[in-house]
KEDOLO-884635 format. One record per residue (C-alpha): residue in one letter; x, y, z. Coordinates in pm, whole numbers, plus 50000, padded with zeros to 5 digits. Each point is the difference from the previous one (the first is absolute). Example, Ala and Ser with C-alpha at 12.3 -4.5 7.8 and 13.67 -1.06 7.14 Angstrom:
2
A512304955050780
S501375034449934
REM end
This chain:
716
M501214892550679
K497525028649998
L500765003750372
V503595008549916
M499115026649746
L497335017050205
A502154999950310
M502665017249792
L497565027049894
A498675003850351
A503555006550116
L500265027749742
A496705017550037
A498314991450322
A502134988250284
G501405034550051
C496695017950032
G498865010550344
P497725029949946
V498785023550268
Q496464989050071
A496855014750141
G499824995750376
Q503725005250057
A501205031650172
T500315024249709
P500195037749944
P496855018149892
P499174996949629
T500815027349749
S498315007349668
A503315002449812
L503544987050037
V502205021850222
N503735006249941
G500354974849721
D503195017449884
F501474999850355
E500925036749973
Q498295010450324
S502325005750295
G499434989050359
G500644969850217
G499624964949865
V498324997449660
P497355027749998
G496594988649883
W500914962950019
A499464975150283
L502354971050070
R499364963850084
G502554973250085
E502735023550118
E501744970850169
F500684986349653
G501645031049856
R500165037649987
A498655026849769
E501555034449963
V499975028949758
V503335003949817
R501455025449760
E501514974949759
P499424981449787
V496785016749886
A497794996049695
S498955036750008
G500045029350238
A502285000750303
R498874970150208
A498984963649976
L499084972450246
M502514973250094
M498734967350150
S502434974350137
A499654965950167
S501174994650358
S502274972150116
R496904978050021
G499245005249633
S496715012249857
S497584976249827
G496314992149973
N497965011450295
N503265004450192
S501035029849791
L500495037250019
M497155019449840
V499215036849948
Y496375006849927
Q497165024849977
V496324994350067
L497785016349740
D496325009150003
P498304972049802
A497095022949912
A502325019849772
F500924969149801
R497044975750007
G499104986249658
R502865018749834
R502964986549811
V503075009550200
R503615000649885
F502654998650272
S503675003849920
A503435007250142
K503545004049880
V502134972950156
R503754994250022
T501174967950166
D503274991750177
G499534964350123
G496315003050090
A496824992449806
V497055023950022
N496344991150035
M497335026849949
T496414991250096
L496685017849961
Y497734982350246
T496304998450081
P498324972050200
E497944993449688
G503034995249772
M503545011549934
E502735004749740
N503775000350039
D503195005549804
F503014979650111
Y503375011549859
T502594972450041
E503035014849823
L502405002850296
K502665022649844
S498195022849759
G502805026049988
K497495027349916
Y496485011250073
V497314979849824
E496375010249983
R497634973250133
S496235002349976
K496784980250013
T496355008249943
Y497044987950203
T496305007650000
V499105006350361
P496824980650091
K496895021050029
N499464986350350
A503585005950119
S499935005750376
F503695008350045
L502915009649775
S503755000950060
L503135003449790
G503044982350144
I503624995949890
Q502184972250141
V503684992049967
M500944963149979
G503434985550055
Q502694988050232
S501845021150253
G501195032849846
A497884997249686
R498995034749884
A497595016249759
Y499325036349909
I496515013149925
D499045032949838
D497075016749822
V497204977950134
T496685008549834
I496444987850009
T497585012249733
A496354991349953
D498764996449643
G503425011449880
Q502414986249747
R499754962449957
A503124979550054
S499664985449649
S500385034949850
L503485005550137
P502635006949734
P500994967449828
L503414984550040
T502625008549740
L500754966349846
P503064990449796
P499734979449680
L499894962150009
F503594996949881
P502285029950069
P501885009649680
R503374983749960
S502905011949794
G499654986349649
N496734982250078
T496755019349972
S496434989949928
S497305014749775
N496504992949870
N498944988350347
R502254969349974
A501834989750315
S503764999149978
V501364966750124
A503374983850035
S501014978949703
S502484978450186
G499064969350199
D499334963049971
S497644983349753
A496874978850017
Q497674982949754
V496214998950036
R498184975149775
I496275006449953
D497744974449832
A497015020449886
G498584970049816
R499174982150324
P497505021850186
G499174987250347
A497815011350287
N498405034150024
V501755024550231
N498284999050339
R499325036950066
L499054992750361
V503724998350086
F500055038149970
G497765005150306
M500605023550294
H499784996950380
L498195029350163
E499365007050370
W497255018250185
S502505018250224
D501635033849934
A497045009849780
G500524970749767
N503795005550002
G499365034849858
L497184992549758
M497735024450185
D500735036550066
S499725016750338
S496415010149923
G499024963749957
N499705001549622
M501634976249758
R503025016049836
H499275000149629
E503655004749907
V500794967350180
V497114981249842
D500945013149656
A503624989050047
L498944965250112
R497484997449719
G502845007849762
V501804967550083
G496904978649962
I499874984350346
P497544970949972
L499654990650369
Y500175016750342
R500474981850330
F498295014950307
P499985008450295
G503674992550066
G502404973550119
I500084995350378
H497495028650023
A497454976549840
D500044976350298
Y498865028450228
Y497705018049757
D496365007450087
W498495006249660
R496745012950145
A501815028950168
G501285010149657
I496635002949823
E498315026450215
P499565034749847
R503375017150025
N498775027250232
R498924973050248
R502594973549921
R501814986850304
N503765000750028
A501954967749978
S503244989750166
N503114997649785
I501474967750131
F503565010949924
T500015035050147
G497384994950270
R498315031949887
S496305005049955
E499565010649637
S497125013749804
Q498824977549718
P499485020749686
F500754968749796
G497524972850088
S497924975849797
P497865027249830
E503155017549877
F501514966849895
V496864994149794
D500415034649845
L503604991749906
I498974967149842
K497305017049797
A502355028049895
T502744976149886
R497834970449892
A502264977150195
D499094968750196
M500134995550376
L502094976750212
V498685003050357
T501844986150302
A497434987450250
N500705006050367
Y500934965750134
G502125012550291
T497285018150197
G496934996349777
S497544972449914
A498614981449702
D496695018550041
D501865033249979
A501634988949675
G496694989049852
A498315032850092
W502895019449846
A499704980149679
K496315009049989
Y500875036750052
F502245000549692
K497374981549796
D497305024650102
A502375028649908
G500104986649644
V503584986850003
P500144965250152
A503514990650105
K501194972749763
Y502884988650217
W500384994350373
E502764987250225
V499344989150355
G502505017850225
N503375015249921
E503084984750164
I498534980350287
Y502794974749950
L502515026650117
A498005011350306
D501934993350320
P497654986850272
N502445010750272
K500515036649910
E498005031950023
Q500665014149654
P497975007049685
N500554964849866
G499774985150348
K497854982350252
R496755018749928
I499744984349655
A502144968550032
K498194967949903
A501394965149952
G500164985849650
E497584972350096
Q497425025150117
Y500315020249680
G499564968049797
R496744993050181
D498725036049993
F500655008049634
A496864982849871
K497805021550225
Y501425031849848
R499844987149645
N496424988050039
A498895033150150
I501615019949716
L498594977049731
A496525001450155
A500045037749950
T501785000349663
P499904966549819
G502804992749758
V502735021550153
K503464986050077
V501094995150362
G503594991750085
L502004984350280
I503185015850136
G503314981750040
H503755002550028
I503184979649968
D502755015150213
D503144993449796
G501765033749981
A503435007950137
F498505004750348
P496694987750144
I497185025250019
A497414977050157
P500054999350382
G501514969750171
G497984968449968
R497825013449715
G502224993349701
D497724971049899
W496785020250040
T498984994949636
E500684962650002
R497914996150312
M497235021149851
L499874979649680
R499854967150190
E496935012850184
F498415017249699
K497234978949846
G497935024249793
D500395019249675
A502095030949926
D500625020149685
F503635010350053
M502725003950263
A501415034750079
I503715002850085
H502465028650065
N503354987949869
A501335028949792
Y501335027250226
A503745007249959
P502635004150131
V498585005550356
V503055009050211
I499194999650372
N503345003550177
D501115034549877
G502624980849804
V499925022949696
R500475037549988
F498885011649659
T502305030050008
D502804974549941
A500244994849623
N501384964650017
A497464988450255
R497245016349798
L500964982549674
N500314966750178
S496495003950142
Y498685007949652
R501664968949861
V498354979350273
M496625015849927
Y500364994249626
A500574963050075
A497064997850241
P497434989149735
E501944967349983
Q499174994050367
T496395010449944
K499694974649718
K501454972050214
N497655008450285
F497035001649762
D500824965149872
E500344986950356
V496585014150091
A498534984049687
A501564966550090
L498615002250354
L496525007449869
D500244970749760
K500714976150289
H496445004950127
P496984988349796
N497855030450080
T502635024649879
K501674981149715
G500465024149708
L498705029550204
P500965033949850
I502305023050201
A499785037750056
I502815023050118
T497935026050183
E502895021250130
W503345006149833
G502495027349921
P503445014350074
L500335000350379
F503545008750097
G499744994350371
Y498895010350345
S501995017550269
G499315015450336
K502275028749897
R498255028249820
D502915009249775
V500374964049879
T496234996649957
A499975031549789
E502704985149776
Y497874968849952
A497025021449904
D502065020049748
Q501384968449844
S496514987249923
R499645028949752
T503214993949803
M500664988749647
A501344968150158
A496594993850158
A498435003649655
V502394974049859
Y498844976050270
V496365008249924
A500494993549628
S501824967250070
M497194988550227
L497345009149745
N501894980649734
L500014970250235
M496355002850099
I498485004049655
G501804968249897
E498694979450292
P496874980949888
R498914990750353
L500085035950128
M496435012750024
M500685036250099
A502445023050181
T499675033050184
Y502945023750037
T500595019750322
N498905029149965
P498695022349720
I500615031950201
H501785008850323
E501655029650170
F503344982550060
Y499974965249854
G500914998549632
S496804985949857
L498995013149658
L499275035250120
T501915017750276
D497815025750170
T502535027050087
N499045033650149
R501065016549674
E498394978249737
L498774965649904
V503084981949870
R499874971249754
T502694975550104
P502034979449750
S497854970250103
Y496915019349886
H501495001649652
V500664962450005
F496304993450054
A499145025949734
M502294983549744
F498454965950062
N496535015349969
S500535018649672
R502884981749833
F499544963150072
E497564979549793
S497454974850124
R501344965849896
L503304985950117
V502534985249761
P503204981550101
A503085021350069
R503274982350078
V503085018450130
E503614990249934
G502635021050172
P501975007050314
S498774992550348
F500935012250346
A500154987550357
S498875017450317
N500754995450367
T497584995750289
L498575032850125
G496915006850205
L497284975049918
I501574989949668
K502264969849979
A503084998649780
Q499104993049637
D502124986749716
Q499725000549621
V497435028149990
P499525012149638
E500965036549971
I497295005349738
S496394992350092
A497614998749702
Q496354994749916
A498325004149661
S496435001649873
I498015004549682
S496735017549916
P496844979849928
N500235008349628
G503684990849987
R501035034349870
R501855013150307
L502814983450193
T501185013350336
A502764991250246
M501065011650345
L503774996950059
V501595006350340
N503765004050049
R500744988750355
S503705007649986
V500845027050251
D503055012849812
R500024991849628
A497905006149694
M498824969949801
N500255000049620
T496934979349925
R498964983349676
I496394989049957
S499214973849737
V496374993649909
D498584968849837
G496544999649846
F499735037749965
A501295022549720
V501325030250190
G499175033949850
N500115032350199
V501494997450349
D499595024250290
C502014996550321
Q499675019150323
V502404998550294
L499375006750367
A503425008350142
A501825023950229
E503525013050042
A500374976450298
P497784973050155
H499595020250321
A498395029449818
I496415009850081
N497365023749873
G499085028050238
P501445009650340
S501704976350243
L500054993450372
T503734992050009
R503225002949802
S500004963249909
V498395008049664
L500435024149710
A496875021050038
G498155022949761
R500634980249683
V497654995649704
I499754962449955
A497434992349733
P499854979449679
A502025014849712
R500624988349647
I503154979849938
N501614988549678
C499224964249907
T501124987549662
P497494978649804
G500984972049766
D500374962450018
Q500925007150362
I498945030550196
S502925015650187
V499765021850308
S502455009950272
I498264998150339
P501645021150272
A500864984550334
S496994998350235
A497565009249726
I496894987849820
V499345000649626
S496524996949848
L500054988549637
V497055003149760
A500284986049647
E497465001949718
R499644972049747
K501125008049646
REM end
């Protein structure tokens, strides 16, 4: 499933990049950008060279303009303009004027059917900004910053138009500034309140205003029957080496303290590294050299050679800074057991031995007949994996005795098969061959809804709500699959009772070869609806005694929702970030039973998720503090269109003061921060706010549709 998500992101950020490179026929370099405002007269586009003229045309026009009297229009030819087969205007700059300096490049862009990609390129590294809004209706300023390598041998700034025949984009006021204003210091967005004021219904004292109408539910908590401790390892994160650790490192190769501080604030206990499919190609030794001599690595999804500012030494620094544990994915696809053992020794010698290992990522999905990231280069039969696992485990344990090493596995029972033909029984075959010991099995069974046929356009309100309903029901499918995996493990003596780990999961709306659809999927992963799914999954996982750990995909990313969205304006905390924060600060350590009585809903088949029936609209978990003085509950309303008047009765606990917080939005497709498309309500402030909850024999609270309530009660 990681293949699907990363292919989606590659389609957004990378497939369209075809920079002018050293060695190509280029104009002589200049020390500063020429005619960035396109005001100079003369033939063609003065100061700018063109590439790919068979794929479009570029001309100076008098309207529309962002400023002055002229702007540049770029349009796609009848052949279309995309990727390396695209129209580009560019300038070659003198790298000596920019080496070692932080450079901001920007342009004002107006789109009319065409996306715009702007790339600052050196052979030693590059940065790009890809604007996918196809009908902006006005000029929008786009910018990125990049620290030009000190050894840069060539430097170019290129602008491409992407789209089908006739797609157009207008460019104006292109600038490039060394050691100038940072992108993060741009003026902040003007953000409306969480709930716009309504006639006759206002809020005060920082309490969220919510609808009072709706259905009703009863939650019965038995605080006198404390059970297992909450397994904090389910709040782990999946982090990749590529794209500078998904944005963890800045362009100078330093760890971004604002990111680390934000992640520390949600108490992440575990980080998975070095990635999903990336792990089965990863040469860890190439990532430990001093950064000024560290070799580039190939991004398996984009095909690009990338610098590696985030390797094992930086991963160690992150672990030390956050006091988290490591889950390391050993390279089974193209590596060896000896490599894994040596890597384990490296972490031990660095003072932070990795406590958890998994051998390979999704080898069971690798197609032996296809050249693709999860393809023939890493494909291995289940029987071979079953025989090889012991070699990896023994090598890791020889270097670091006592650590946990896990198998990988999969049961393909979604609405469509994701395993290649003839490999649906990979895990069964592996287990029949497996004769040694293992400490857990890693699975990836909690991505939703995963639409792959462009069957949903999220600009359509009805289709959008239906997809949310399907996603809200998806934890039911995850639970069934989890139980099936457990039953399969229990059939084999060597794996009977083996714990299970979900080492990738999250809201993944789909994959498309169309950029505009892909951008919608990326936007949707940052919605309030995505947070409702996240909260529902966390409620499921903390109540599953056989679940050893889980790692969410990803903590930070430029496009994908994650917890932090790394926009070119600011670091945005998504609604899902606040879900993790609420569990970290407002959910106690020992589970107590919580039973829900109330309405249920049904969902249809969509994407990977099968039709579900009798899904409770309220999901609930409750816990109590070790001293018994504090009771907490996490309540999720999975109705897409109605509030839920909820009564909470508590046995074995005399309720005193009660504090409730709600995470809600004016609509489930609202997001924090800017958007890529118009499929969401952008620029909202979605964060926990106080909400009235009435104490007494029963606590009463009205939970808005698609919302989460955190309840904290003190004992009298």
